[in-house]
C-alpha atoms as a printed R data frame, in Angstrom:
    type eleno elety resid chain resno       x       y       z
1   ATOM     1    CA   MET     A     1 -36.603   5.225  -3.553
2   ATOM     2    CA   ASN     A     2 -33.598   3.519  -5.115
3   ATOM     3    CA   ILE     A     3 -30.632   3.022  -2.794
4   ATOM     4    CA   TYR     A     4 -27.233   2.694  -4.477
5   ATOM     5    CA   ILE     A     5 -24.355   1.273  -2.446
6   ATOM     6    CA   PHE     A     6 -20.814   2.337  -3.434
7   ATOM     7    CA   PRO     A     7 -18.480  -0.350  -2.042
8   ATOM     8    CA   GLY     A     8 -15.220   0.467  -0.295
9   ATOM     9    CA   ASN     A     9 -11.815  -1.037  -0.875
10  ATOM    10    CA   PRO     A    10 -11.620  -3.928  -1.547
11  ATOM    11    CA   PRO     A    11 -14.890  -3.967  -3.493
12  ATOM    12    CA   ALA     A    12 -15.916  -7.449  -2.359
13  ATOM    13    CA   ARG     A    13 -19.530  -7.383  -3.430
14  ATOM    14    CA   TYR     A    14 -20.432 -10.362  -1.248
15  ATOM    15    CA   TYR     A    15 -20.326  -8.307   1.950
16  ATOM    16    CA   TYR     A    16 -22.262  -5.376   0.548
17  ATOM    17    CA   LYS     A    17 -24.901  -7.550  -1.089
18  ATOM    18    CA   LYS     A    18 -25.366  -9.312   2.210
19  ATOM    19    CA   TRP     A    19 -25.810  -5.976   3.984
20  ATOM    20    CA   SER     A    20 -28.281  -4.751   1.361
21  ATOM    21    CA   GLN     A    21 -30.314  -7.924   1.905
22  ATOM    22    CA   GLU     A    22 -30.320  -7.225   5.639
23  ATOM    23    CA   LEU     A    23 -31.533  -3.653   5.097
24  ATOM    24    CA   ALA     A    24 -34.200  -4.434   2.520
25  ATOM    25    CA   PRO     A    25 -36.867  -5.880   4.892
26  ATOM    26    CA   HIS     A    26 -36.903  -2.578   6.820
27  ATOM    27    CA   PHE     A    27 -37.770  -0.688   3.624
28  ATOM    28    CA   PRO     A    28 -39.985  -2.951   1.498
29  ATOM    29    CA   ASP     A    29 -40.813  -0.153  -0.956
30  ATOM    30    CA   TRP     A    30 -37.186   0.714  -1.620
31  ATOM    31    CA   SER     A    31 -34.794  -0.950  -4.025
32  ATOM    32    CA   PHE     A    32 -31.190  -1.660  -2.959
33  ATOM    33    CA   LYS     A    33 -28.417  -2.123  -5.514
34  ATOM    34    CA   VAL     A    34 -24.684  -2.687  -4.988
35  ATOM    35    CA   LEU     A    35 -22.742  -0.927  -7.731
36  ATOM    36    CA   THR     A    36 -19.912  -2.451  -9.757
37  ATOM    37    CA   TYR     A    37 -16.775  -0.436 -10.577
38  ATOM    38    CA   THR     A    38 -14.940  -2.613 -13.084
39  ATOM    39    CA   GLN     A    39 -17.646  -4.448 -15.017
40  ATOM    40    CA   ASP     A    40 -16.512  -5.725 -18.448
41  ATOM    41    CA   MET     A    41 -12.948  -4.551 -17.835
42  ATOM    42    CA   PRO     A    42  -9.969  -6.937 -18.208
43  ATOM    43    CA   ILE     A    43  -8.919  -8.358 -14.844
44  ATOM    44    CA   ASN     A    44  -5.340  -7.075 -15.029
45  ATOM    45    CA   ALA     A    45  -6.085  -3.733 -16.715
46  ATOM    46    CA   PRO     A    46  -5.001  -0.604 -14.807
47  ATOM    47    CA   LEU     A    47  -8.001   1.069 -13.225
48  ATOM    48    CA   ASP     A    48  -9.117   4.122 -15.165
49  ATOM    49    CA   LEU     A    49 -11.111   6.490 -12.951
50  ATOM    50    CA   LYS     A    50 -12.951   7.908 -15.958
51  ATOM    51    CA   ALA     A    51 -13.849   4.394 -17.097
52  ATOM    52    CA   VAL     A    52 -15.209   3.652 -13.629
53  ATOM    53    CA   GLU     A    53 -17.331   6.808 -13.745
54  ATOM    54    CA   LYS     A    54 -18.638   5.852 -17.181
55  ATOM    55    CA   ASN     A    55 -19.560   2.418 -15.857
56  ATOM    56    CA   LEU     A    56 -21.369   4.010 -12.923
57  ATOM    57    CA   ASP     A    57 -23.192   6.320 -15.343
58  ATOM    58    CA   HIS     A    58 -24.618   3.292 -17.126
59  ATOM    59    CA   GLN     A    59 -25.865   1.857 -13.836
60  ATOM    60    CA   ILE     A    60 -27.337   5.045 -12.340
61  ATOM    61    CA   LYS     A    61 -28.230   7.491 -15.107
62  ATOM    62    CA   PRO     A    62 -31.137   5.426 -16.534
63  ATOM    63    CA   ASP     A    63 -32.793   6.246 -13.210
64  ATOM    64    CA   GLN     A    64 -33.925   9.717 -14.281
65  ATOM    65    CA   THR     A    65 -37.220  10.009 -12.353
66  ATOM    66    CA   THR     A    66 -36.970   7.804  -9.257
67  ATOM    67    CA   PRO     A    67 -35.573   9.418  -6.078
68  ATOM    68    CA   LEU     A    68 -32.014   8.249  -5.386
69  ATOM    69    CA   PHE     A    69 -30.111   7.811  -2.143
70  ATOM    70    CA   PHE     A    70 -26.427   6.853  -1.916
71  ATOM    71    CA   ILE     A    71 -24.632   4.771   0.695
72  ATOM    72    CA   SER     A    72 -20.856   4.945   0.316
73  ATOM    73    CA   HIS     A    73 -17.997   3.331   2.197
74  ATOM    74    CA   SER     A    74 -14.329   4.348   2.222
75  ATOM    75    CA   LEU     A    75 -13.054   4.944  -1.328
76  ATOM    76    CA   GLY     A    76 -16.610   4.499  -2.585
77  ATOM    77    CA   SER     A    77 -17.334   7.962  -1.189
78  ATOM    78    CA   TYR     A    78 -15.094   9.488  -3.847
79  ATOM    79    CA   PHE     A    79 -17.281   8.019  -6.601
80  ATOM    80    CA   ALA     A    80 -20.493   8.818  -4.711
81  ATOM    81    CA   PHE     A    81 -19.563  12.509  -4.534
82  ATOM    82    CA   LYS     A    82 -18.732  12.488  -8.240
83  ATOM    83    CA   MET     A    83 -22.034  10.854  -9.171
84  ATOM    84    CA   SER     A    84 -24.123  13.064  -6.886
85  ATOM    85    CA   GLN     A    85 -23.192  16.028  -9.096
86  ATOM    86    CA   LYS     A    86 -24.684  14.239 -12.110
87  ATOM    87    CA   VAL     A    87 -28.057  13.313 -10.600
88  ATOM    88    CA   LYS     A    88 -28.883  16.525  -8.759
89  ATOM    89    CA   ASN     A    89 -32.540  16.630  -9.765
90  ATOM    90    CA   ASN     A    90 -33.544  13.377  -8.072
91  ATOM    91    CA   PHE     A    91 -30.676  13.019  -5.560
92  ATOM    92    CA   LYS     A    92 -32.226  12.817  -2.084
93  ATOM    93    CA   GLY     A    93 -29.273  12.167   0.183
94  ATOM    94    CA   HIS     A    94 -26.122  10.280   1.089
95  ATOM    95    CA   LEU     A    95 -24.907   8.179   4.013
96  ATOM    96    CA   CYS     A    96 -21.126   8.609   3.826
97  ATOM    97    CA   ILE     A    97 -19.352   5.948   5.922
98  ATOM    98    CA   PHE     A    98 -15.655   6.277   6.797
99  ATOM    99    CA   PRO     A    99 -14.883   8.276   3.622
100 ATOM   100    CA   PHE     A   100 -11.564   8.153   1.821
101 ATOM   101    CA   ILE     A   101 -11.377  10.828  -0.886
102 ATOM   102    CA   GLY     A   102  -7.613  11.325  -0.958
103 ATOM   103    CA   GLY     A   103  -4.869  11.850   1.592
104 ATOM   104    CA   ALA     A   104  -2.204   9.491   2.841
105 ATOM   105    CA   SER     A   105  -2.657   7.428   5.979
106 ATOM   106    CA   LEU     A   106  -0.403   4.859   7.621
107 ATOM   107    CA   SER     A   107  -2.978   2.106   7.190
108 ATOM   108    CA   ALA     A   108  -3.424   2.874   3.484
109 ATOM   109    CA   GLN     A   109   0.342   2.716   2.935
110 ATOM   110    CA   LEU     A   110   0.576  -0.639   4.703
111 ATOM   111    CA   GLN     A   111  -2.394  -1.948   2.733
112 ATOM   112    CA   LEU     A   112  -0.777  -0.965  -0.549
113 ATOM   113    CA   LYS     A   113   2.442  -2.790   0.360
114 ATOM   114    CA   MET     A   114   0.450  -5.858   1.405
115 ATOM   115    CA   LEU     A   115  -1.534  -5.907  -1.837
116 ATOM   116    CA   TYR     A   116   1.612  -5.588  -3.951
117 ATOM   117    CA   SER     A   117   3.050  -8.547  -2.053
118 ATOM   118    CA   ILE     A   118  -0.080 -10.590  -2.709
119 ATOM   119    CA   GLN     A   119   0.026  -9.697  -6.390
120 ATOM   120    CA   ARG     A   120   3.654 -10.792  -6.725
121 ATOM   121    CA   ASN     A   121   3.268 -14.044  -4.822
122 ATOM   122    CA   SER     A   122  -0.315 -15.218  -5.098
123 ATOM   123    CA   PHE     A   123  -1.777 -14.464  -8.498
124 ATOM   124    CA   ILE     A   124  -0.134 -17.345 -10.310
125 ATOM   125    CA   LYS     A   125  -1.777 -20.695 -11.008
126 ATOM   126    CA   GLN     A   126  -2.919 -22.139  -7.694
127 ATOM   127    CA   GLY     A   127  -1.429 -19.274  -5.682
128 ATOM   128    CA   PHE     A   128  -4.636 -17.259  -5.499
129 ATOM   129    CA   HIS     A   129  -6.685 -20.217  -4.307
130 ATOM   130    CA   ASN     A   130  -4.081 -21.122  -1.695
131 ATOM   131    CA   PHE     A   131  -4.028 -17.550  -0.436
132 ATOM   132    CA   ILE     A   132  -7.835 -17.383  -0.199
133 ATOM   133    CA   HIS     A   133  -7.964 -20.787   1.520
134 ATOM   134    CA   HIS     A   134  -5.577 -19.732   4.292
135 ATOM   135    CA   LEU     A   135  -7.243 -16.354   4.724
136 ATOM   136    CA   SER     A   136 -10.708 -17.966   4.882
137 ATOM   137    CA   LEU     A   137  -9.622 -19.873   7.995
138 ATOM   138    CA   VAL     A   138  -9.581 -16.493   9.737
139 ATOM   139    CA   ILE     A   139 -12.324 -14.736   7.742
140 ATOM   140    CA   PRO     A   140 -14.775 -17.397   6.462
141 ATOM   141    CA   GLU     A   141 -16.597 -15.016   4.104
142 ATOM   142    CA   ILE     A   142 -13.391 -14.297   2.174
143 ATOM   143    CA   LYS     A   143 -13.797 -17.569   0.289
144 ATOM   144    CA   ASN     A   144 -16.509 -15.874  -1.772
145 ATOM   145    CA   ILE     A   145 -14.063 -13.330  -3.225
146 ATOM   146    CA   THR     A   146 -13.124 -13.966  -6.836
147 ATOM   147    CA   PRO     A   147  -9.763 -13.256  -8.503
148 ATOM   148    CA   LYS     A   148 -11.448 -10.435 -10.444
149 ATOM   149    CA   GLU     A   149 -12.627  -8.762  -7.219
150 ATOM   150    CA   MET     A   150  -9.211  -9.109  -5.592
151 ATOM   151    CA   ASN     A   151  -7.522  -7.607  -8.651
152 ATOM   152    CA   ALA     A   152 -10.044  -4.770  -8.582
153 ATOM   153    CA   ALA     A   153  -9.015  -4.157  -4.969
154 ATOM   154    CA   LEU     A   154  -5.391  -3.960  -6.062
155 ATOM   155    CA   ASP     A   155  -6.217  -1.474  -8.802
156 ATOM   156    CA   LEU     A   156  -8.229   0.720  -6.444
157 ATOM   157    CA   ALA     A   157  -5.437   0.698  -3.863
158 ATOM   158    CA   LYS     A   158  -2.901   1.778  -6.489
159 ATOM   159    CA   ASN     A   159  -5.140   4.635  -7.550
160 ATOM   160    CA   GLU     A   160  -5.690   5.994  -4.040
161 ATOM   161    CA   TRP     A   161  -2.572   8.091  -4.521
162 ATOM   162    CA   GLU     A   162  -3.921   9.497  -7.779
163 ATOM   163    CA   LEU     A   163  -6.855  10.910  -5.831
164 ATOM   164    CA   LEU     A   164  -4.398  13.131  -3.973
165 ATOM   165    CA   ARG     A   165  -3.923  15.076  -7.190
166 ATOM   166    CA   THR     A   166  -7.591  15.185  -8.144
167 ATOM   167    CA   ARG     A   167  -8.846  18.744  -8.399
168 ATOM   168    CA   ASP     A   168 -12.239  18.282 -10.051
169 ATOM   169    CA   LEU     A   169 -14.007  16.600  -7.113
170 ATOM   170    CA   GLN     A   170 -16.886  18.770  -5.955
171 ATOM   171    CA   LEU     A   171 -17.692  18.087  -2.331
172 ATOM   172    CA   PRO     A   172 -21.278  18.336  -1.087
173 ATOM   173    CA   CYS     A   173 -23.239  21.463  -0.359
174 ATOM   174    CA   ALA     A   174 -25.083  21.585   2.936
175 ATOM   175    CA   ASN     A   175 -27.917  19.041   2.835
176 ATOM   176    CA   PRO     A   176 -29.862  17.767   5.861
177 ATOM   177    CA   ASN     A   177 -30.178  14.355   4.207
178 ATOM   178    CA   GLN     A   178 -26.431  13.799   3.911
179 ATOM   179    CA   PHE     A   179 -24.805  12.145   6.912
180 ATOM   180    CA   LEU     A   180 -21.197  11.443   7.760
181 ATOM   181    CA   VAL     A   181 -20.388   8.351   9.837
182 ATOM   182    CA   PHE     A   182 -16.938   8.363  11.406
183 ATOM   183    CA   ASN     A   183 -14.833   6.847  14.155
184 ATOM   184    CA   PRO     A   184 -12.187   9.149  15.726
185 ATOM   185    CA   GLN     A   185  -9.896   6.122  16.047
186 ATOM   186    CA   ASP     A   186 -10.181   5.174  12.381
187 ATOM   187    CA   ARG     A   187  -6.650   5.177  10.945
188 ATOM   188    CA   TRP     A   188  -7.805   4.650   7.365
189 ATOM   189    CA   CYS     A   189  -9.456   8.046   6.954
190 ATOM   190    CA   PRO     A   190  -7.263  11.153   7.127
191 ATOM   191    CA   LYS     A   191  -8.417  13.426   9.950
192 ATOM   192    CA   LYS     A   192  -8.443  16.437   7.621
193 ATOM   193    CA   THR     A   193 -11.029  14.694   5.451
194 ATOM   194    CA   ILE     A   194 -13.326  14.156   8.428
195 ATOM   195    CA   GLN     A   195 -12.845  17.714   9.702
196 ATOM   196    CA   TYR     A   196 -13.635  19.116   6.277
197 ATOM   197    CA   LEU     A   197 -16.738  17.011   5.645
198 ATOM   198    CA   ARG     A   198 -18.151  17.781   9.100
199 ATOM   199    CA   GLU     A   199 -18.573  21.367   7.934
200 ATOM   200    CA   TYR     A   200 -21.012  20.175   5.261
201 ATOM   201    CA   MET     A   201 -22.693  17.082   6.683
202 ATOM   202    CA   PRO     A   202 -24.303  16.199  10.032
203 ATOM   203    CA   ALA     A   203 -21.903  13.762  11.707
204 ATOM   204    CA   VAL     A   204 -22.645  10.499  13.491
205 ATOM   205    CA   MET     A   205 -19.874   9.005  15.614
206 ATOM   206    CA   THR     A   206 -19.587   5.228  15.932
207 ATOM   207    CA   ASP     A   207 -17.177   2.728  17.460
208 ATOM   208    CA   CYS     A   208 -17.444   0.397  14.449
209 ATOM   209    CA   SER     A   209 -14.199  -0.414  12.667
210 ATOM   210    CA   HIS     A   210 -13.343   0.722   9.136
211 ATOM   211    CA   ASP     A   211 -13.994  -2.803   7.811
212 ATOM   212    CA   PHE     A   212 -17.360  -3.020   9.589
213 ATOM   213    CA   ILE     A   213 -18.888  -4.661   6.532
214 ATOM   214    CA   ARG     A   214 -17.224  -8.010   7.345
215 ATOM   215    CA   PHE     A   215 -18.801  -8.373  10.789
216 ATOM   216    CA   GLN     A   216 -22.449  -9.122  11.455
217 ATOM   217    CA   SER     A   217 -22.635  -7.192  14.741
218 ATOM   218    CA   GLN     A   218 -21.038  -4.106  13.204
219 ATOM   219    CA   ARG     A   219 -23.264  -4.276  10.135
220 ATOM   220    CA   ASP     A   220 -26.217  -4.391  12.535
221 ATOM   221    CA   SER     A   221 -24.941  -1.243  14.254
222 ATOM   222    CA   MET     A   222 -24.543   0.523  10.915
223 ATOM   223    CA   SER     A   223 -28.023  -0.611   9.885
224 ATOM   224    CA   LYS     A   224 -29.446   1.057  13.000
225 ATOM   225    CA   ILE     A   225 -27.753   4.322  11.995
226 ATOM   226    CA   PHE     A   226 -29.202   4.075   8.502
227 ATOM   227    CA   ILE     A   227 -32.692   3.299   9.822
228 ATOM   228    CA   GLN     A   228 -32.555   6.098  12.395
229 ATOM   229    CA   TYR     A   229 -31.412   8.830  10.040
230 ATOM   230    CA   CYS     A   230 -32.929   7.751   6.735
231 ATOM   231    CA   SER     A   231 -36.337   6.224   7.500
232 ATOM   232    CA   SER     A   232 -38.051   9.607   7.237
233 ATOM   233    CA   LEU     A   233 -36.909  10.261   3.660
């Protein structure tokens, strides 16, 4: 079984790679891979959703015979749903964590304003490094984020509003191996999204925060959910 992880926003691969390394010992026969959205794209280029999908195709489509399972977080769920339609024959399931597939939320609006502010004030000369240094005093792991990853986060945030007008996203059919993880207090995910997906996917409620990936204890809690619901695949 090959497990593909679709990062959320921002797509700071460090956190997701760390989580995949924590999961791997529980499933020694499975392969875990964290996907990249903007590989070989210019740092400051506007994010093209079709280009992202093409990049994901190159990473996933060569896997034509091995069973595939997706783990997606936040905006990564949008791309996971898109890709699941392309690998139907060997697609075995999906753990969908705090999905964002379009729809405005207060937190998303605030995040967008914050990212624009960072872009205006920090991405010049030493500005980025100064910003990361100060932020790393609060979140030590943030020092591993590169300018390219932070710019990718900006591009994804800008494109969240484009997803509102997306009409070609096919949401999942009923599948016992697709699970929705949600927190009723999560202000990042529109409630309508959660209500809609619960009609198609068994739901697991958690008290983890939307940015669970940054915290060891919350990653451990999410790992337990994955092990409980996916070990029988």
